[in-house]
C-alpha positions in Angstrom: -15.8 20.1 36.1 -15.2 21.7 32.7 -16.6 18.9 30.4 -20.0 19.2 28.8 -22.8 18.6 31.4 -23.1 14.9 32.3 -20.0 13.9 30.4 -22.2 13.6 27.3 -21.4 14.1 23.7 -23.4 16.4 21.3 -23.7 16.4 17.5 -25.9 17.7 14.8 -27.2 15.0 12.4 -28.7 15.3 8.9 -30.2 11.8 8.4 -29.3 10.2 5.1 -31.9 10.4 2.3 -30.6 7.4 0.5 -33.2 4.7 -0.1 -32.4 1.2 1.1 -33.4 -2.2 -0.2 -36.8 -2.0 1.4 -37.4 1.5 -0.2 -37.0 3.4 3.1 -34.4 6.2 3.2 -32.3 6.6 6.3 -29.3 5.5 8.4 -27.5 2.3 9.4 -29.2 0.2 12.0 -27.0 -0.5 15.0 -26.8 -0.7 18.8 -24.6 0.7 21.5 -23.2 -1.7 24.1 -22.6 0.7 27.0 -24.2 4.1 26.2 -27.7 5.5 26.0 -28.6 7.9 23.2 -31.1 10.8 22.9 -32.6 12.7 20.1 -34.1 16.2 19.8 -35.7 16.6 16.4 -35.0 20.0 14.9 -36.9 19.7 11.5 -38.4 17.3 9.1 -40.2 14.0 9.8 -39.3 10.4 10.1 -39.6 7.2 12.2 -37.3 5.6 14.7 -37.5 1.8 14.2 -36.3 -0.2 17.2 -35.7 -3.8 18.3 -35.5 -4.2 22.0 -37.0 -6.2 24.9 -40.4 -4.8 23.7 -39.9 -6.3 20.3 -40.2 -4.2 17.1 -41.5 -0.7 17.6 -41.9 2.4 15.4 -41.8 5.9 17.0 -42.8 8.9 14.8 -40.4 11.8 14.7 -41.3 15.4 14.0 -39.9 18.8 15.0 -39.8 19.0 18.8 -39.8 15.3 19.5 -37.5 14.3 22.4 -36.7 10.6 23.0 -33.9 8.4 24.2 -33.1 4.7 24.4 -30.8 2.5 26.5 -27.8 0.3 25.5 -28.7 -2.8 23.5 -31.6 -1.1 21.6 -31.2 -1.7 17.9 -32.2 1.5 16.2 -32.7 2.6 12.6 -33.5 6.2 11.7 -35.9 6.5 8.7 -36.1 9.8 6.9 -39.6 10.2 5.4 -39.5 14.0 4.7 -36.0 14.1 3.1 -34.8 16.8 5.5 -34.8 15.1 8.9 -32.4 16.8 11.3 -31.6 16.0 14.9 -29.4 17.0 17.8 -28.0 13.8 19.2 -27.0 13.6 22.8 -24.8 10.6 23.6 -24.1 9.2 27.0 -20.4 8.6 27.9 -18.7 11.0 25.4 -15.8 9.2 23.8 -17.1 5.6 24.1 -19.2 5.7 20.8 -16.2 7.1 19.0 -14.0 4.3 20.4 -16.2 1.5 19.1 -19.2 1.3 21.5 -21.5 1.0 18.5 -22.1 -2.3 16.7 -23.9 -2.4 13.3 -26.4 -5.1 12.5 -24.5 -6.9 9.7 -25.4 -10.4 8.7 -24.3 -13.0 11.2 -21.3 -14.2 9.2 -19.8 -10.7 9.2 -20.5 -10.2 12.9 -18.7 -13.5 13.6 -15.5 -12.4 11.9 -13.8 -9.4 13.5 -11.7 -8.8 10.4 -14.7 -8.8 8.1 -16.6 -6.6 10.5 -13.7 -4.1 10.6 -13.3 -4.1 6.8 -17.1 -3.5 6.3 -17.2 -0.7 8.9 -14.1 1.5 8.4 -14.3 4.5 6.1 -10.9 5.5 4.8 -9.9 8.1 2.3 -6.2 7.3 2.7 -5.9 5.9 -0.9 -8.6 8.1 -2.3 -8.5 11.4 -4.3 -6.9 14.4 -2.7 -9.6 16.8 -3.9 -12.0 17.4 -1.0 -15.2 17.1 -3.1 -14.1 13.9 -4.8 -12.9 12.5 -1.5 -16.3 13.2 0.1 -18.0 11.3 -2.8 -15.7 8.3 -2.2 -16.5 8.4 1.6 -20.2 8.8 0.9 -20.2 5.7 -1.4 -18.4 3.7 1.3 -20.9 4.9 4.0 -23.8 4.0 1.8 -22.4 0.5 1.2 -21.9 0.1 5.0 -25.5 1.2 5.6 -26.9 -1.2 3.0 -25.0 -4.2 4.6 -26.4 -3.2 8.1 -29.9 -2.9 6.7 -29.6 -6.4 5.1 -28.8 -7.9 8.5 -31.3 -5.8 10.2 -34.3 -6.8 8.0 -33.5 -10.4 8.6 -33.2 -9.8 12.3 -36.5 -7.8 12.4 -38.3 -10.7 10.8 -36.9 -13.1 13.4 -37.9 -10.8 16.2 -41.4 -10.7 14.7 -41.7 -14.5 14.7 -39.6 -15.5 17.7 -39.9 -12.5 20.0 -37.1 -10.4 21.6 -35.2 -13.6 22.4 -34.0 -13.5 18.8 -31.8 -10.6 19.7 -29.6 -12.8 22.0 -27.3 -13.8 19.2 -26.7 -10.2 18.1 -26.0 -9.2 21.7 -23.5 -12.0 22.1 -21.8 -11.1 18.9 -21.6 -7.4 19.9 -20.0 -8.2 23.2 -17.5 -10.4 21.5 -16.6 -7.7 19.0 -16.0 -4.9 21.5 -15.0 -6.8 24.7 -11.3 -6.1 24.2 -11.9 -2.4 24.1 -13.9 -2.1 27.4 -10.8 -1.6 29.6 -9.8 1.4 27.6 -13.3 2.9 27.7 -13.1 3.0 31.5 -10.6 5.8 31.4 -13.1 8.0 29.3 -15.9 7.1 31.7 -13.8 7.9 34.8 -12.6 11.3 33.5 -16.0 12.2 32.1 -19.4 11.1 33.7 -17.9 9.7 36.8 -15.7 12.7 37.5 -18.7 15.0 37.1 -20.9 12.9 39.4 -18.1 12.8 42.0 -17.7 16.5 41.8 -21.4 17.1 42.3 -21.3 14.9 45.4 -18.5 16.9 46.8 -20.4 20.1 46.1 -23.4 18.8 47.9 -21.3 17.9 50.9 -19.7 21.4 50.9 -23.1 23.1 50.7 -24.5 21.0 53.5 -21.5 22.0 55.6 -22.0 25.7 54.8 -19.2 26.0 52.2 -19.5 27.3 48.7 -15.9 27.3 47.6 -16.7 25.8 44.2 -18.9 28.8 43.3 -15.8 31.0 43.1 -14.6 28.8 40.1 -17.7 29.7 38.0 -16.8 29.9 34.3 -18.2 29.8 30.8 -16.8 27.4 28.1 -17.3 27.6 24.4 -16.7 24.7 21.9 -16.1 25.2 18.2 -17.2 22.9 15.4 -14.6 20.3 14.3 -12.7 21.5 11.2 -13.5 20.2 7.8 -16.8 19.1 6.1 -19.5 17.2 7.9 -18.5 13.6 8.4 -20.3 10.5 7.2 -21.7 9.0 10.4 -23.7 5.8 10.7 -27.0 7.5 10.3 -26.2 10.7 8.4 -24.0 13.7 7.9 -22.5 14.7 11.3 -21.4 18.1 12.6 -19.5 17.5 15.9 -18.0 20.0 18.3 -14.5 19.8 19.8 -15.6 19.5 23.4 -12.2 18.5 24.7 -10.8 21.7 23.1 -13.4 24.0 24.5 -12.0 27.3 25.7 -12.9 29.3 28.8 -14.5 32.8 28.1 -15.4 33.8 31.6 
């Protein structure tokens, strides 16, 4: 059991300070189809806007706030202080990176897998080779992606306000249709991560109950290093991730 505890993923997020069409700065509204997500606020202030079975909600964020939400929750990070920073803990490490997240684009984009992929992918393949210039190109693409997600989100939020949470059903159906073909591949990441750790704990409990502590002799410390290169352009802000798969044992 050498993976990060719980088979989770961890990243550091500096939420975008770009203003959107409604004047609020922040990230791209989206949902996760199979993974819960948690935040620990490190600095700054903001608001988490959510659309869920409870309708539209706003949760204030400040240093020390700890919160999490379940799959299907549409969430939008709003950066009110300009310096909102979080530690993000993702359930099922590997699944979000493999396409577990679906952005709240307008319905016509969500209904067209090719249009969705074109709107979502950030690529510097044909961009400038200078790292600073390439970062600007990626940032422009990320902002365009965010703006399209906000456009769809604002219309959806209005519908939820007038029709209630049932208005989310179309988005949920579109999200499942977009990612359904990937789910079989996600199972491998889940089995070697969260499930493997849970199974290992079950074996440890059985051993302890039987008077055995053989797993204690395998105690070790593991260190992960930040992924190389500049911070990436995530859906909600600039991301610093750690190479958890490449963590090395120090003791």
